[in-house]
N, C-alpha and C positions, 0 to 999 in steps of 0.2 A: 742407537745412532745419535740420539739427542745428547747423551752424556758425553760422547766423544767430541761432538761439536762444541759443547760448553768447555771441556778441558782445553781444547785448542785455543779458545778465546782467552782463557785464564793464562795460558802460557804466553800468548802474544802480549797480554797486558803486562806480564812480568818483565818482558824485554824492554817495553817502553818505559817502565818505571826506572829500570837500571840505567838506561841512557839518560834520563832526566837528571840523575844524580851525578852525571859526569863520568861514569865508568863505561869506557867504550866496550860495546859488545862485539864479540868476534863475528865476522861475516860467515854466514852459513850458505852452503850451496842450495839453489832453488830446488824445491821438491814439487812433484805433481800433486794435484788435489787428492785427498784421501778417498778411498772407495766409498765411504759413507757419504761424504759431501757430493761425490759424483752421482750416486744413486738418488740423493735428495734433489739435486738439481734436475736430473732426468725426470723424476716424478713430477716436479714442479712444472716442467715444460709440457709434459703430457696433460697435466691438469689444466693448464692454460689453454691448450689446444681443444680439449674436450669442452671446456667452458665456453669457448668461442663458438664451437659447433652448436651447443645447446642454446646459447643466446640467439645465434643466427636462425636456428630452427624455430625457436619460439617467435621471433620477430616475423619470420616468413609465415608461420602458422597464423599469427595475429592479422597479418595483411591479407592472407587468403580467405580465412574464415570470418565472415561478417556476422554481426548480430542480426537475428531474424527480424522481419518486419512485424510490427504490432498492428493488429486489426482494429484496435480500440481507439481510432481517431475520433469516432463518434459512437455513441451507444446504439444498440440495436433498436429497430423500430418497435414501438409499443402498440400493437394492434391485436385485439382479442375480444372475447365476449364473456358476459357473466362475470365481470370482475368483482373482487371483494370491495365492500364499501369503503375500505381504507386505502385501496390502491387503485388509482385511476390512471394507468399509464398512458392511455390514449389521449387523455386531456392534457397531459404534461408535454406531449410531443409538439415540436414545431410544425405548424400546419403546412409549411412549404417543403420541408425535407423529411418529415416523418420521424425525426430524431430529436432527442433532447439537446439543449445547448449548455455551455458552461462547464463541461466535463473534459478534462485533459488527462490522458493516460500518463502515469509516471514512467520515466525512462527505465528500460530494462526489466519491466514487470510483464509477465506473460501468463495468460490463462490457457490451460490445456485440458481438454476433456479426456479423461482416462476411462475407457469403456471395455467391457468384456461381453462376448456373446454367450447365449445359453447353450445347452447341450446340442440343440438342433442347428445352431450356428447362424441363425438369421435374426434373432431378436437381441437387441442391445440390453442385456439383463442387468448389468452392473454399470453405474454411471457415477463418476466422481469428477468434480472440477478442481484442478490443481492450479494454484497461483504461485508461480515461481518468481521471486524477487531476486534477480541475479546481482543486484547491487548490495542489498542487505544480507543476502544468502539465507533467506527464509522461505519456507514452503507452507502454504495453507491448503488443506485438502477438505473439500466439502462433498459429502455423499448426497446424491439426490435419489430418494427411494424410487424404485421401478414403477410403483403404482401412483406416483404423484399425479394429481389432477391437472390436466392441460385444457385450456379453454378452446375446445374444438366444437364447431357447429355440427359436424357430423362425424360418425365413426366412434371407435373406442376412445374414451378420454384418458385412459391410463397412459402415462408417458411411454412405457415400454412397448405398447402395441401400435403406436403410430406408424404410418407408412414412411418410406424414404430412407431407412437405414440410419447409420451413424451421422451422416451429414444433416439429416432432418432433426436428429436429437440435438445437435449443436445449435440449430436455429431455435428449437423449442426451449431449451434451457437458457440460452442467451436472452430470448424475449421474455421469459418468465422472471428471471432474476435481475434483468437490467444491466448485465455485465457482458462485455465482449468475450468470445472464446476464439483465441488466435489459431489454435491447432487442435487436432485430435489424435489419439493413439488408441486403436482398438485391437485387442488380443483375443484369440479364441481359447477355449478351455484347454485344448491339447497343448497350446503354447505355454499356458500357465503351469501345467503339470510338468512339461519338459524343462522349463526354467528352474523349478524347485528341485527336480532330480539332478539337473546339471550342477546345482549349488550344493549337492549332497544333502538335501533336505533343509528344513528350517525348524528352529526351536520356537514353540508357541504355546501360550497358556490358553487351553480350551476353556471358555467362560462358563460352560454349564454342561451337564451330562446330556448326551445326544443319543436318541434311540428312534431312528426313522427309516422306513422302507418305502420305496416307490418302484415297483416292478414294471411300470409303464414303459413300453418300447420307446427307445430314444432317451429315456431318463435312467432307468436301471440303477437307482440310488439305494445304497444300504449303508447308513451312517450310524455307527455305534461306538461312542467314545465316552470316557468318564472325564469329569471336570478336573483340570490340573495341567501342569506343564508336560509337554510331550514333544518328541522329535518326530516331525511329520515328513513323509515322502510326498511326492508331487500329487499322487492320487488322493492321499489322506488330506492334504492341504486343500485340494479342490472340494472334497466332501465337507470339510469343516466350513469352508467359505460359502457353500450353497445351503447349509442347514438353516431352517427357519422354525420348524416345530417338530415335536415328537409324535409318535403314532397315537398317543392318547390326547393330542391337542395342546399339550403344554409346550413350553419353549419360549421363543421370543418372536417378535414381529419383524417386518422389513427393516425397521430402525435398528433392532438388535443385530440383525444380519449384517447391515452395512458397517456397524461398529466393529464387528469381527473381521470383516473384509479390510477395513482400514488398518487394524492391528497387523494383519498378515502382510499388507502392503508395506508398512513401515519395517517390519521384520525382514522382508525380502530386500528392501532398499539398503538396509544396513549391511546385508551380506554382499550385495552386488557392489557397493561402494567401498568395501573393505579392501585393504592392500593385498590380502591373500588371494583375492580373485582377479587381480589385474592381469595375470597370465591367461585368464580364460576369455579374454576379449574376443578372440576369433569365434569361440563358441557362442557368445552372446550375439554376435552379428548374425551367425547362421540361424539361431533360434528366432531372432527378430525378423529376418527375411522370410522365413517359412510360416510364421504364425501371426504377424502383426500387419495391420492395415493403418496407414497414417498419411497425412498430407504434409508432414515434415520433409523437407529436402535433406540431402546428405549434408549440405552446409549447415542447416539448422541443427541437425543431430550432433554434428561435430562441435558446434558452438555450445550447446547445452551440456554435452559431455565434458567439455573443457571447464565449464563453470561449476559443474556438479562435484568436481574434485575438491572444491573448497567448502562443500556443504557437509555439516555434521547432522545426520538424521536423528541423533539422540537429543539434540537441543534445538535444531532449526526447523523441525517439522511439527505442525499442529493440525489435528483433524477434528471434524465435527460432522454431524448428520442433521439435515434439516428436519425440524420438528413439525408435527401436525396431527390431524385427526384422520385415521384410516377407515372411518365408517361413513364416508360421504356417498351420497346418491347424486348422480349427474346424468341427465338425459336417459334415465332408466338403468344406468350402470351402477353396480354396487362396489363397495370397498375402494372407493376413490380416495386417495390420500391428499386431503386439503392442507396445504402448508399454512402454518401459523404466521400471520403477517409480522408481528413484532419480533419474534425470535428469529425468523428468516432474515429480516432486515439486519438485525444485530450480527448474525453469523456471517452474512455476505460481506458486510462492512469490515468485520474483524479479520476475515481470512481470505477473501477472493475479490475484493474491490480493487481494481488496478488504477482507479482515478485519483485525482488530486483533492477530492472532497468526498465526504460521506454521501451515499445514496439515500434517497427518501422512498417511501412507499409509492410516491407518484412516479418514480423512475422504473418501477417494477410492473409486472402484469400477472398478479397472483389470482388464479381462478377461485371462485367460491362455489361450494356444493349447493345443490337445490335443497337438500334436506339431509338427514342422517338416520342411520339404522343401528340396531344393536349388533 
């Protein structure tokens, strides 16, 4: 088509040149446009119409879907007991409002708690704070170990065992780390398995050899894998995510497990956001409706989905796990995970601080163990 159009242009140019030399060119009868030109013009018109529809749809979508509200207009209140000597959150609070002053959230930055329940379905076993900067298109993910020490006057001080479900975990973590959590997304184990299977599995490097059995009713875990790259089904991915130690006591701690969980999360995000899975959107919605609890509205989800199209999980996502000492004693409870103040502060500021300035330990509420055991 293009060559015929160029040839026509050359012929026309020849006629104009002959006329310029004074040699009258014979008049030719008018011809209709060639088939090639007609098809080209028709295609152009269709393209214009489609472009108008797309632009109109995008403008309409932009008008209808609003950016979600940010909860972080003021930091969470800092009230607790047995605080670490380096972190006195209650002292830094405004006595009139119970909140710190001088912190302004950056526009378009949201903190979302990503949580998963255990096999029994009522304990929030996995907790990660995800900070999504929709302006810079970056994501920071910080895992909070399930046994993290929470300054509770009564009851089990391990984060995972507190009453109140995921809503209380939101308050606990926000108060502990000094950052707001705007929304939460909680998925049950079956939903995780279903999602991985719907994506036809996930490729993942298993970080160590795993040999663990737990026949306890409700758990029924049998995890046996060799270190190395493997294509995992949903059930296998769940087992790898839950592994912590081998039958002989070797393996890794909660910190190692959260790092594995983060790696699986990134691998799944890459598959979900890949162009090849765009056609599976209806299935994603169905899985979400059946297995996820969230306080995000439909508008909020549409907004984040529209923004995530521009996110590259390979370069825009960074993960970390809060470091600490897992041998703390608190109110008679053992194996309380006491967060290390300095590394926690650094990790929070680097990955999940939505404010216009760095936080200090005075902005946090990090509990300190009574003593330690072997």
